C-alpha positions in Angstrom: -1.7 116.3 -74.3 -3.7 116.1 -77.5 -6.5 118.3 -78.4 -10.0 116.9 -78.2 -11.4 116.6 -81.7 -15.0 117.0 -80.5 -14.1 120.5 -79.2 -13.7 123.1 -81.9 -10.7 125.4 -81.6 -11.6 128.7 -80.0 -9.9 131.9 -80.9 -8.3 133.6 -77.9 -10.2 136.8 -76.8 -8.5 139.9 -75.6 -10.0 142.5 -73.3 -11.3 145.5 -75.3 -11.2 149.1 -74.1 -14.8 149.4 -73.1 -14.7 146.0 -71.3 -11.6 147.2 -69.4 -13.3 150.4 -68.3 -16.3 148.3 -67.1 -14.0 145.9 -65.3 -12.2 148.7 -63.5 -15.3 150.7 -62.6 -17.8 148.0 -61.8 -15.8 144.7 -61.6 -18.6 142.7 -59.9 -20.9 143.4 -62.8 -18.6 143.0 -65.8 -16.5 140.0 -64.5 -19.3 137.7 -65.8 -18.5 138.6 -69.4 -15.1 137.0 -69.0 -16.7 133.5 -68.6 -17.4 133.4 -72.3 -15.3 131.1 -74.3 -11.9 132.4 -75.3 -10.7 134.2 -72.2 -7.9 132.7 -70.3 -8.3 131.1 -66.8 -5.5 133.3 -65.4 -7.4 136.5 -66.6 -10.6 135.2 -65.0 -8.9 134.4 -61.7 -7.2 137.8 -61.5 -10.4 139.7 -62.2 -12.4 137.6 -59.8 -9.9 138.4 -57.0 -10.0 142.1 -58.0 -13.8 142.1 -58.0 -14.6 140.1 -54.9 -11.3 140.1 -52.8 -11.9 143.5 -51.1 -15.5 142.5 -50.2 -14.4 139.2 -48.7 -11.6 140.9 -46.7 -14.0 143.5 -45.4 -16.5 140.8 -44.4 -13.8 138.9 -42.5 -12.6 142.0 -40.7 -16.2 142.9 -39.7 -16.8 139.4 -38.3 -13.4 139.5 -36.5 -14.2 142.9 -35.0 -17.7 141.8 -33.9 -16.3 138.7 -32.2 -13.5 140.7 -30.6 -15.9 143.3 -29.2 -18.3 140.7 -27.9 -15.3 138.9 -26.2 -14.2 142.1 -24.5 -17.6 142.8 -22.9 
């Protein structure tokens, strides 16, 4: 695969210390900073799963428990 000449080369970015602290403490807020050019797709995927995975699992469990409790009545 050849590089597209219309797209300038982008220097890869690395997660800095303050950004890492933000990602660990408030991932849903700081994850959006990783959508700037230069961060890898794999890093974005991992942080998105870390940020929103627990919320999605909790939502699925709440819905499942609500359906189960209504079915038992």
